[in-house]
N, C-alpha and C positions, 0 to 999 in steps of 0.2 A: 486252430488259431495260430498265425505265424508268430515267430519269436520277436519280441521287442528288441530294439537296439541295445538297451541296457542289459537285457538278458544275454544277448550275443557277446557283449563285452564281459559279462560275468563268466560265461563259458570260456572265453579267451583267457581270462585271469585264472580260472580253474586249471586249464591246461598248462598255463605258464607256471603256476604253483607246482603242479606235478613234476614238471621238468626241472625247475629250480631245486625242489626238494630232493629229487633223485641225484642231481649233480652235487648238491651240498653234502648229502649222505655219503657219496662216494669220494668226496674230497677233490673233485675235479673243478677246474676253472672254466670260465666261459670262452676263453680265447685259446684254442688249441693249435692255431696255425702260427704261433710265434716261434721263431727259431732261436736257438741259443739260450743261455741262462739269462733270466731277468728276475728282478725282485718281484715277489708276489704282490699284486695290487690289493692290499688289504681293504681299501675302501670299497672297491667294487664287490669283493667277496662279502664284506659286511653289509653292503646295500642289498645284495641278493638275499642274504639271511634275514634282514629286516622285512623285505617284501614277503618272504615266506611266513614269517611270524605274524605280520599284519593280516595277511590273507587268512591264516589259520584262526585268528581272532574273529574275523568276520564269519568264517565257516562255522566256528564253534557256537555262534549265537543262534544258529538254526536248530530246529527240532532234530532229535537224533535220527529219526527215519529219513528226514530230508537230507541230512549229512551223508548218511549211508547211500541213499539213492544217487546223489550227485557224484560221490566218489566212485561208486561202482560203475556208473554210466560214463563219466568223462575221464577219469583217471585209469580205471581198469578196463574200459571199453566193453562192458558187459551188456547183453541184450536185456530186454524187459523181463523175459522169463527167468533169467538167472538172478536178476534183482528181486523179483517176486519171491523166489526161493530163499534168498538171503534175508529178506524182510518178513518172510512167512506171511505173505498176503497174496492177493490176486494180481494178475497182470493188469487188469483194468485199474486197480488202485495205483499201481506204479505209473500208468499212463497219465493219471491225474496228478500224481505226487511230483513228478519231475518238473513240469512247468511251474508249479507253485513254488517248489524249492528254488528253481532258477530265479524267479521273481523276488523271493525273499533274500536270496544271496545278492542279487543286484541292488536291492534296497540297502542292505547292510554295507556293501562295498561303496555305494554312493554316499551313504552317511559318513563313512570313514575317509572319504575322498580318495578312494583307491581305484575308481573306474577310469 
């Protein structure tokens, strides 16, 4: 079954979350090509932090296995076999779990107006 548009948007948000979270944890800003000293744009940094927090709220509403499967698949780029080892389940269950988790994440993001 092909991925729905809302699921594709949820995956895009998941990848965006991973990127924002990584840059926020490292203290980097989004605009690295600016030359010379400039005052830090606190609003854009705060907005990125709010996007991370909002996404994490939607992700945390999922079942624990769904959260783990999505994070391992889309943030850590793990294959189904590694996800199955992490969840201590079969590869077949992972192949069913990931589309369901994407759908649930898309519903949560849509409900919070984050898609």
